[in-house]
C-alpha positions as CSV (number, residue, x, y, z in Angstrom):
1,M,0.1,0.1,-0.1
2,S,1.7,3.3,-1.1
3,G,0.3,6.8,-0.2
4,N,1.1,10.4,-1.1
5,V,2.3,12.5,1.7
6,L,1.1,16.0,1.6
7,H,3.3,18.8,2.6
8,F,1.8,22.2,3.4
9,P,3.9,25.3,3.7
10,A,4.2,27.0,7.1
11,M,1.9,30.2,7.3
12,D,4.8,32.6,6.7
13,L,5.6,30.9,3.4
14,W,2.2,31.4,1.7
15,P,2.5,33.5,-1.4
16,N,-0.1,36.1,-0.3
17,R,-2.5,36.9,2.4
18,I,-5.8,35.5,0.8
19,R,-6.1,32.8,3.1
20,E,-5.4,34.7,6.2
21,F,-8.2,37.4,5.6
22,R,-10.7,34.7,4.2
23,Q,-10.1,32.6,7.4
24,A,-10.2,35.6,9.8
25,R,-13.6,36.5,8.4
26,G,-15.0,33.0,8.5
27,I,-15.4,32.9,4.8
28,S,-14.9,29.6,2.7
29,Q,-13.1,29.1,-0.5
30,Q,-16.3,28.7,-2.0
31,Q,-17.9,31.6,-0.6
32,L,-15.1,33.9,-1.6
33,A,-15.3,32.3,-5.1
34,D,-19.0,33.3,-5.4
35,L,-18.3,36.6,-4.3
36,I,-15.9,37.3,-7.0
37,H,-17.3,35.0,-9.7
38,V,-14.7,32.4,-9.9
39,S,-14.5,28.8,-9.2
40,K,-13.3,27.4,-5.7
41,M,-10.4,25.9,-7.5
42,T,-9.1,29.4,-8.6
43,I,-9.4,30.7,-5.0
44,S,-7.4,27.7,-3.9
45,S,-4.8,28.0,-6.6
46,L,-4.3,31.6,-5.8
47,E,-4.0,30.9,-2.1
48,R,-1.3,28.4,-2.8
49,G,0.5,30.5,-5.4
50,N,-0.2,27.9,-8.2
51,I,-1.5,30.8,-10.7
52,E,-0.6,34.1,-11.1
53,F,-2.3,36.6,-8.5
54,S,-2.9,39.2,-10.9
55,L,-4.2,42.9,-10.1
56,D,-7.5,42.1,-11.3
57,Y,-7.8,39.1,-8.7
58,A,-6.4,41.4,-6.0
59,R,-8.6,44.1,-6.4
60,R,-11.7,42.1,-6.6
61,I,-10.7,40.1,-3.5
62,A,-9.6,43.2,-1.7
63,Q,-12.9,44.8,-2.0
64,V,-14.6,41.9,-0.5
65,F,-12.4,42.2,2.4
66,G,-12.6,46.0,2.8
67,V,-8.6,46.3,2.2
68,T,-6.4,47.4,-0.4
69,A,-4.8,45.1,-2.9
70,V,-1.6,45.8,-1.3
71,D,-2.7,44.3,2.0
72,L,-3.3,41.0,0.3
73,L,0.7,40.6,-0.4
74,N,3.1,39.1,2.2
75,D,5.2,41.7,4.1
76,E,8.2,40.9,2.0
77,D,6.2,41.8,-1.1
78,Q,4.6,44.8,-0.1
79,N,7.3,46.5,1.8
80,A,10.6,45.5,-0.5
81,F,11.4,49.4,-0.5
82,L,11.6,49.9,3.1
83,R,14.9,49.7,4.8
84,A,15.1,47.1,7.7
85,E,14.5,49.7,10.8
86,E,11.7,50.9,8.8
87,M,10.0,47.6,8.7
88,E,10.6,47.2,12.4
89,L,8.8,50.6,13.0
90,V,5.9,49.2,11.0
91,R,5.9,45.8,12.9
92,R,5.8,47.8,15.9
93,Y,3.0,49.9,14.8
94,R,1.0,47.1,13.8
95,A,1.2,45.5,17.2
96,A,0.3,48.5,19.0
97,D,-2.9,48.8,20.7
98,P,-5.1,51.7,19.7
99,L,-4.0,54.1,22.3
100,Q,-0.4,53.6,21.4
101,R,-1.2,54.1,17.6
102,E,-2.9,57.4,18.5
103,M,0.4,58.4,20.3
104,I,2.5,57.4,17.4
105,D,0.2,59.1,15.0
106,R,0.7,62.5,16.8
107,V,4.4,62.1,17.2
108,A,4.6,61.5,13.5
109,E,2.2,64.2,12.5
110,P,4.0,66.7,10.3
111,R,5.2,69.8,12.0
112,I,5.3,73.4,10.7
113,I,8.6,74.8,11.1
114,D,9.2,78.7,10.7
115,I,12.3,79.3,8.5
116,P,13.3,82.7,9.6
117,D,13.9,85.3,6.8
118,P,17.8,85.8,6.7
119,D,17.2,89.6,6.0
120,A,15.0,90.2,9.1
121,P,16.4,91.9,12.0
122,T,17.4,89.4,14.9
123,A,15.0,91.2,17.4
124,A,12.1,90.4,15.1
125,L,13.1,86.7,15.1
126,L,13.4,86.5,18.8
127,D,9.7,88.0,19.2
128,R,8.4,85.4,16.9
129,A,10.1,82.6,18.9
130,T,8.7,84.2,22.1
131,V,5.2,84.3,20.5
132,R,5.3,80.7,19.3
133,S,6.5,79.6,22.8
134,Q,3.8,81.5,24.5
135,R,1.3,80.1,22.2
136,A,2.5,76.6,22.9
137,A,2.2,77.1,26.8
């Protein structure tokens, strides 16, 4: 008696995040297939990376899950342009609770920097700095 042994890749080796989003929302492959008008076999093949994950598929599936097409890609694929320390910041942000995210958002908020006019008298520059510090207090 002979049998085939099935080998499944570890979750972090899946070629995309379709399966992760689908399972998180309790949707079967057949249900997802029905929602985007393809066969269950197509969903299975997309999840396993056996067929090309085209932009058309990505957009249709992303719409079902309420995410962007990029969100369906693995971290390695969607963040290839980020340096390692930037990726670490993204990982920390994703792991943060809502209050921590709000604090991070506040720190990362763009700041308006008043660049002084090089022709302005020094006293005027000091007055503007004083006014700004008083406003902040």
